[in-house]
C-alpha positions in Angstrom: 64.5 54.4 110.1 62.0 53.7 107.3 62.3 55.5 104.0 59.2 56.0 101.8 59.2 57.0 98.2 57.3 60.2 99.0 59.7 61.0 101.8 62.8 60.6 99.6 61.2 62.8 96.9 60.3 65.4 99.4 63.8 65.5 100.7 65.3 65.8 97.2 62.9 68.6 96.3 63.8 70.5 99.5 67.5 70.0 98.8 67.2 71.2 95.3 65.3 74.3 96.5 68.1 75.1 99.0 70.7 74.8 96.3 68.7 77.0 94.0 68.2 79.6 96.7 72.0 79.6 97.5 72.8 80.0 93.8 70.3 82.9 93.3 71.6 84.7 96.4 75.3 84.6 95.2 76.5 87.9 94.0 77.6 88.1 90.4 81.3 88.5 89.9 81.9 90.9 87.1 85.3 92.6 87.4 86.9 94.9 84.9 90.4 93.7 83.8 92.9 96.4 82.9 96.4 97.8 83.3 98.3 100.6 85.1 99.6 103.1 82.5 100.9 106.6 81.9 98.3 108.7 80.0 99.2 108.7 76.3 97.0 107.9 73.3 99.6 105.3 72.3 99.2 103.5 75.6 95.4 103.7 75.6 95.3 102.4 72.0 97.4 99.4 73.1 95.1 98.7 76.0 92.1 98.8 73.7 93.7 96.6 71.0 94.7 94.1 73.7 91.1 93.9 75.0 91.5 95.5 78.4 88.6 97.3 79.9 90.0 99.5 82.6 93.0 101.7 83.6 94.7 103.2 86.5 96.7 106.4 85.8 99.4 108.1 87.7 99.0 111.8 88.6 102.1 113.5 87.2 103.0 116.9 85.8 102.5 117.4 82.0 100.8 114.0 81.6 97.9 113.9 84.2 98.4 117.2 85.9 96.2 117.9 88.9 96.2 121.6 88.0 94.7 121.0 84.5 91.9 123.2 83.4 88.3 122.0 83.0 88.8 122.0 79.2 91.8 119.7 79.6 89.9 117.4 82.0 87.1 117.1 79.4 89.7 116.1 76.8 90.9 113.4 79.1 87.4 112.1 79.6 86.7 112.3 75.8 89.9 110.3 75.1 88.9 107.6 77.5 85.4 107.4 76.0 86.9 107.2 72.5 89.0 104.2 73.5 86.2 102.6 75.5 88.2 102.4 78.7 87.0 102.8 82.3 89.3 104.8 84.6 89.1 103.1 87.9 91.6 105.1 89.9 94.3 107.7 89.8 97.4 107.5 92.0 99.4 110.0 94.0 101.6 108.6 96.8 103.2 110.9 99.4 103.6 111.4 103.1 100.4 113.1 104.3 101.6 113.4 107.9 105.3 114.2 107.3 107.0 115.5 110.4 108.4 118.3 108.3 105.8 121.1 108.3 106.5 122.5 104.9 106.6 119.0 103.3 103.3 118.1 104.9 101.7 121.4 103.7 102.8 120.7 100.1 101.7 117.1 100.3 98.3 117.9 101.7 97.7 120.6 99.1 98.8 118.4 96.2 96.6 115.5 97.4 93.6 117.8 97.8 94.1 118.7 94.1 94.3 115.0 93.2 90.9 114.4 94.9 89.5 117.4 93.0 90.9 116.1 89.7 89.4 112.6 90.4 86.0 114.3 90.9 86.4 116.3 87.6 87.3 113.2 85.7 84.5 111.1 87.3 87.0 108.7 88.9 85.8 107.0 92.1 89.2 106.4 93.8 92.5 108.1 94.5 95.1 105.5 95.5 97.9 106.4 97.9 99.9 105.5 101.0 98.5 106.2 104.4 101.3 108.4 105.5 103.7 107.8 108.4 105.5 109.4 111.3 108.7 107.3 111.4 109.8 106.2 114.9 106.5 107.2 116.6 104.1 104.7 118.3 101.5 103.2 116.0 98.6 104.7 118.0 100.1 108.2 117.7 100.6 107.8 113.9 97.0 106.6 113.5 95.6 109.5 115.4 97.6 112.0 113.3 96.5 110.3 110.0 92.9 110.4 111.2 93.1 114.1 112.1 94.7 115.2 108.8 92.4 113.1 106.6 89.3 114.3 108.5 90.3 118.0 108.4 91.9 118.2 105.0 90.6 115.4 102.7 87.2 114.2 103.8 85.3 117.4 103.0 86.8 117.1 99.4 85.9 113.4 99.2 82.3 114.3 100.1 82.2 117.2 97.7 83.6 115.2 94.7 82.3 111.7 95.6 85.8 110.2 95.9 87.2 107.5 98.2 90.9 107.3 99.3 92.4 103.8 98.9 95.6 102.5 100.6 97.9 100.1 98.8 99.9 97.8 101.2 103.2 99.0 99.9 105.8 98.7 102.7 108.4 100.7 100.7 106.6 104.0 101.0 105.4 106.4 103.7 102.8 103.9 104.8 101.4 102.1 107.8 98.6 100.5 105.8 100.9 97.6 104.9 99.0 94.6 106.3 96.4 93.4 108.8 97.8 95.2 111.9 97.8 98.6 110.1 94.5 97.9 108.4 92.8 97.1 111.7 94.2 100.1 113.5 93.3 102.5 110.7 89.8 101.2 110.0 88.9 101.1 113.7 90.2 104.7 114.2 88.3 105.9 111.2 85.1 104.2 112.5 84.4 102.6 109.2 84.4 105.9 107.3 83.0 105.6 103.7 85.9 107.7 102.5 88.7 105.1 103.0 89.4 101.6 101.7 92.0 99.4 100.1 93.6 99.0 96.7 94.7 95.4 97.3 97.9 94.1 95.9 98.7 90.6 97.2 102.4 90.7 96.1 103.2 93.3 98.8 102.0 90.9 101.5 104.1 88.0 100.4 107.6 89.6 100.7 106.5 90.8 104.1 105.9 87.1 105.0 102.2 87.6 105.4 99.4 85.5 104.0 97.8 87.5 101.2 94.8 85.2 100.8 93.8 85.2 104.5 94.3 89.0 104.6 92.1 89.3 101.5 89.4 87.2 103.2 89.5 89.3 106.4 89.3 92.7 104.6 87.4 91.9 101.4 84.6 94.3 102.3 87.2 97.1 102.2 88.7 96.2 98.8 87.5 98.6 96.1 90.3 98.3 93.6 92.9 95.6 92.9 96.4 95.4 91.5 97.4 92.1 89.8 101.1 91.6 90.4 103.1 88.5 91.3 106.3 88.0 93.3 109.2 85.6 93.4 111.3 84.9 96.5 115.0 84.4 95.4 115.8 81.7 97.9 119.3 81.2 96.6 120.0 84.8 97.6 117.9 84.9 100.8 119.6 81.9 102.3 123.0 83.7 102.0 121.9 87.2 102.9 118.9 87.1 105.2 116.1 89.7 104.9 118.5 92.6 105.6 121.4 92.0 103.1 124.6 93.8 104.1 125.4 94.1 100.4 121.8 95.3 99.5 121.3 92.3 97.2 117.6 91.9 96.3 116.2 88.7 97.6 112.8 89.1 96.0 111.4 90.6 92.8 108.0 91.4 91.4 106.8 89.2 88.5 104.0 89.1 86.0 100.9 87.2 87.2 101.5 83.5 87.0 105.3 83.7 87.3 105.5 83.9 91.1 104.1 82.6 94.4 100.5 84.0 94.4 97.8 81.3 94.4 95.6 83.1 91.8 92.8 80.6 91.9 92.4 81.1 95.6 92.8 84.9 95.2 90.0 85.1 92.6 87.8 82.8 94.6 87.7 85.2 97.5 86.7 88.0 95.1 84.1 85.7 93.4 82.5 84.8 96.8 82.3 88.5 97.6 80.8 89.4 94.2 83.6 91.9 93.6 82.5 94.4 90.9 85.6 96.7 90.7 88.6 96.9 88.5 91.6 94.6 88.6 94.6 96.3 86.9 97.8 94.5 86.0 100.8 96.3 87.5 103.8 95.4 85.4 107.0 95.7 87.4 108.7 92.5 86.2 112.4 93.2 85.6 112.6 90.5 83.0 110.4 92.6 80.7 112.0 96.0 81.5 112.2 98.8 80.7 108.4 99.1 80.4 108.5 102.6 79.2 110.5 104.8 76.7 109.6 108.2 77.9 105.8 108.0 78.6 105.1 105.3 76.0 105.2 101.6 76.5 108.2 99.7 75.1 107.7 96.5 73.1 109.0 94.5 76.0 106.6 96.3 78.3 103.7 95.5 76.0 104.8 91.9 75.8 104.7 91.7 79.6 101.0 92.8 79.5 100.2 90.4 76.7 101.7 87.5 78.6 99.8 88.5 81.8 96.5 88.7 79.8 97.0 85.2 78.3 97.5 83.8 81.8 94.5 85.6 83.3 91.9 85.0 80.5 90.8 81.5 81.8 90.5 82.9 85.4 88.6 86.2 84.9 85.2 86.4 83.2 85.1 88.2 79.8 88.9 88.9 80.1 
């Protein structure tokens, strides 16, 4: 093969144009880094002073009450604006399809109120567990979840412009705990715009799943993210197995960077997808507990968030 100067230059120019096109087509990754917190001015002031941009808040009586008045909701919005914080999601986890009729009725009513509260606060997401019918076949559970959501929740989601997100928490009333549950639910919901994922990679690890591959497979369903790490206590696990007779804990949640999550790989998946949502640190590290005194952060709780922030700054833009 004969190479000419013009041919080589033409090839280089074409290659440069391809690289430029690829770069220009890449989505910009611009997430908001924040924390999970209870709604108090002290906690919000800490978040602002530490440089966080977003929050997730728990729905709870007397703090973030779903039955609050419009005037009270406006005060919440005004407080968030004053501290310059974006409220990415509120959380209320319960069994939406409980086999107990009275419990289910109460759960459905309370969650409907949470969706309405999210709408009044201008919050796009309500995070929860999917619900479960223990001991029933997966397909039967999925069908009942679809029925209840479609009848009770989706009209409210449409009215208030809110999406329901599932966190893969295997300790709750939940079948959205990993790929098998995700696939079954999203297929049954026929890619409804009203459901998605609040992705927390730590929950996959202690279930012995691959959190990065799962993230890749479902990244288009991820609308909110929890940043939490996890440690496997192998010295315990090798003695007790995964079902310890003495109930000894063989794993524990940790601050980001203190466990097994490959955070560079985790963020790369989000970068490739151009993820624009919030990523809130969920502090459940027992070495920095208790995180709260009443509703306010303790000093050790604050230190846990500070340590997490220092670890994440080099990995997250404008963190």
